[in-house]
C-alpha positions as CSV (number, residue, x, y, z in Angstrom):
1,N,136.3,-77.5,-51.5
2,S,136.4,-74.3,-53.2
3,Q,132.9,-73.5,-52.2
4,K,134.0,-73.9,-48.5
5,S,137.1,-71.7,-48.9
6,Y,135.1,-68.9,-50.3
7,G,132.4,-69.3,-47.8
8,I,129.6,-70.1,-50.3
9,K,126.5,-71.6,-48.9
10,N,124.0,-74.0,-50.4
11,I,120.6,-72.5,-50.1
12,S,117.0,-73.3,-50.6
13,M,114.3,-70.9,-51.7
14,L,110.4,-71.2,-51.6
15,D,108.7,-68.7,-53.9
16,I,104.9,-68.3,-53.0
17,G,103.0,-67.1,-56.1
18,G,106.3,-67.3,-58.0
19,G,105.1,-67.3,-61.6
20,H,108.2,-67.7,-63.9
21,G,110.5,-67.9,-60.8
22,F,112.6,-65.0,-61.9
23,I,114.2,-64.4,-58.4
24,G,115.4,-68.0,-58.4
25,M,116.9,-67.7,-61.8
26,V,118.9,-64.5,-60.6
27,A,119.8,-66.3,-57.3
28,H,121.1,-69.2,-59.4
29,K,123.7,-66.7,-60.9
30,S,124.8,-65.4,-57.5
31,R,128.5,-65.7,-56.5
32,Q,127.7,-65.6,-52.8
33,V,125.5,-68.7,-52.8
34,K,124.8,-71.9,-54.5
35,L,121.0,-72.3,-55.2
36,E,120.5,-75.9,-54.2
37,E,116.7,-76.1,-54.0
38,F,114.0,-73.9,-55.6
39,Y,110.3,-74.6,-54.9
40,I,107.4,-72.5,-56.2
41,V,103.8,-72.3,-55.2
42,E,101.6,-71.2,-58.2
43,M,98.1,-71.8,-59.1
44,D,98.2,-70.6,-62.6
45,K,98.4,-73.7,-64.9
46,F,100.3,-71.7,-67.6
47,F,103.1,-70.8,-65.1
48,V,103.2,-74.3,-63.6
49,E,103.9,-75.9,-67.1
50,S,106.2,-73.0,-68.3
51,S,108.3,-73.2,-65.0
52,R,108.6,-77.0,-65.1
53,L,109.9,-76.8,-68.6
54,T,112.1,-73.8,-68.0
55,W,113.8,-75.3,-64.8
56,S,114.3,-78.9,-66.1
57,K,115.8,-77.5,-69.2
58,N,118.0,-74.6,-68.0
59,Y,118.8,-75.5,-64.4
60,P,119.2,-79.2,-64.1
61,N,121.5,-79.1,-61.1
62,V,118.8,-77.4,-58.9
63,K,116.4,-79.5,-57.2
64,F,113.0,-77.9,-58.4
65,N,109.4,-78.5,-57.5
66,I,106.2,-76.7,-58.0
67,H,102.8,-77.0,-56.2
68,D,99.5,-75.4,-56.6
69,S,99.1,-74.8,-52.9
70,L,101.4,-74.2,-49.9
71,D,99.7,-77.0,-48.1
72,K,101.0,-79.5,-50.9
73,C,104.5,-78.2,-50.5
74,V,106.7,-80.8,-48.8
75,P,105.4,-81.1,-45.3
76,G,108.0,-80.3,-42.6
77,Q,110.5,-78.9,-45.1
78,L,112.1,-75.6,-44.2
79,F,113.9,-73.0,-46.5
80,D,116.5,-70.4,-46.1
81,I,114.4,-67.9,-48.0
82,T,110.7,-67.5,-48.7
83,I,109.5,-65.0,-51.2
84,L,106.2,-63.1,-51.2
85,S,106.3,-60.9,-54.4
86,H,103.1,-59.1,-55.4
87,I,100.6,-61.4,-53.7
88,L,100.0,-59.7,-50.3
89,E,97.9,-57.0,-51.8
90,H,95.5,-59.5,-53.4
91,L,94.7,-61.4,-50.1
92,N,92.0,-60.8,-47.6
93,D,94.4,-61.8,-44.7
94,P,98.0,-60.9,-45.8
95,K,99.3,-61.3,-42.2
96,A,98.2,-65.0,-42.3
97,M,100.3,-65.6,-45.4
98,V,103.2,-63.8,-43.9
99,A,102.9,-66.2,-41.0
100,A,102.6,-69.1,-43.3
101,A,105.9,-68.0,-45.0
102,V,107.6,-67.6,-41.7
103,G,106.5,-71.1,-40.7
104,K,108.5,-72.4,-43.7
105,L,111.8,-70.7,-42.5
106,R,114.9,-72.2,-41.0
107,P,116.3,-70.5,-38.0
108,G,118.1,-67.3,-39.3
109,G,116.1,-67.4,-42.6
110,L,114.8,-64.6,-44.6
111,V,111.3,-63.5,-45.9
112,M,111.5,-61.3,-49.1
113,I,108.4,-59.1,-49.5
114,D,107.6,-57.0,-52.5
115,V,104.3,-55.1,-52.7
116,P,102.9,-52.2,-54.8
117,Y,103.2,-48.7,-53.3
118,K,100.7,-46.1,-54.2
119,D,100.1,-47.8,-57.6
120,F,96.5,-46.3,-57.4
121,L,98.1,-42.9,-58.3
122,F,99.3,-43.9,-61.7
123,K,97.4,-47.0,-62.8
124,K,94.0,-46.9,-64.4
125,D,92.9,-50.2,-63.1
126,I,94.3,-51.5,-59.7
127,F,91.8,-54.5,-59.5
128,P,92.1,-57.0,-57.8
129,H,94.4,-55.1,-55.2
130,I,92.5,-54.9,-52.0
131,H,95.5,-53.7,-49.8
132,F,97.7,-50.6,-50.3
133,F,100.7,-50.6,-48.2
134,N,103.0,-47.9,-47.1
135,Q,106.0,-48.1,-44.7
136,M,103.9,-47.7,-41.6
137,S,101.1,-50.2,-42.6
138,M,103.7,-52.7,-43.6
139,E,105.6,-52.4,-40.4
140,R,102.3,-52.6,-38.5
141,M,101.2,-55.8,-40.5
142,L,104.6,-57.4,-39.7
143,E,104.3,-56.9,-35.9
144,G,103.9,-60.1,-34.0
145,T,105.1,-62.4,-36.9
146,G,108.6,-63.0,-35.4
147,L,110.3,-61.2,-38.2
148,K,112.8,-58.4,-37.8
149,V,112.6,-55.9,-40.5
150,E,116.1,-55.2,-41.4
151,C,115.5,-53.4,-44.7
152,L,112.5,-51.6,-46.1
153,K,113.2,-49.8,-49.3
154,H,111.8,-48.5,-52.5
155,I,113.7,-50.1,-55.4
156,G,111.6,-48.9,-58.2
157,R,108.6,-46.9,-59.3
158,H,107.6,-48.8,-62.3
159,R,107.2,-52.4,-63.3
160,Q,110.7,-52.8,-64.8
161,N,112.3,-52.4,-61.3
162,T,110.3,-55.2,-59.6
163,P,110.8,-58.9,-59.3
164,L,107.8,-59.5,-61.7
165,N,110.4,-59.6,-64.4
166,Y,114.0,-60.7,-64.9
167,R,115.6,-57.2,-64.9
168,G,113.8,-56.2,-61.7
169,A,114.7,-59.6,-60.0
170,N,118.3,-58.8,-60.7
171,R,118.0,-55.4,-58.8
172,F,116.2,-57.0,-55.9
173,T,118.7,-59.9,-55.7
174,A,121.6,-57.3,-55.9
175,L,120.0,-55.5,-53.0
176,M,120.0,-58.8,-51.0
177,E,123.7,-59.3,-51.8
178,K,124.6,-55.7,-51.1
179,Q,123.0,-56.0,-47.6
180,N,124.6,-59.3,-47.0
181,F,121.1,-60.9,-46.6
182,L,122.4,-64.1,-48.3
183,K,125.0,-64.7,-45.4
184,F,123.0,-66.8,-42.8
185,N,123.6,-66.9,-39.1
186,N,121.6,-69.7,-37.5
187,N,121.7,-68.0,-34.1
188,K,119.7,-65.0,-35.5
189,G,115.9,-64.8,-35.5
190,W,114.0,-64.6,-38.8
191,R,114.5,-61.6,-40.9
192,A,112.7,-59.5,-43.5
193,L,113.6,-57.6,-46.6
194,V,110.8,-55.4,-47.8
195,N,110.4,-53.5,-51.2
196,L,107.6,-51.1,-51.8
197,S,107.4,-50.9,-55.6
198,V,104.9,-50.5,-58.3
């Protein structure tokens, strides 16, 4: 009852290439929502085992699942939020991955995208990045995906400010809360929150 009176919504999240699942951990602490389901798609066996252990031990009330491919994720299941953090720059066809993420969204859902921005200017080795995004190229890539880009920002210029770690995930999720991205309206189309970071 208290959840209803404060307008808190149960949400589900799918983190594609989610590693440790830091964004899910931060969302679990949010006062705006209750994280009910958190799914990760991750190929790295270390992250798979580590995430299973972490989520079963520390977040027993969240329905958690992890798969090594998007195809194995529960067929037909839709999510409130899908996350693409630091994976699009590695793919031959990033737009196809965005389309796959959109295909997993409920009406009014949100795709969170985090990609490097000009990291070739200050990193000695950018391998295996094959795409380098700026605001214009990101907007162009998202054309025709059905997403409305409601926010495209630079949260940080170094690794500590990105969702690759817990501190950065805090900042990214705080931006979502500030912009009211966690308040869903099923009459709205799909939305995108984009961060250009390290």
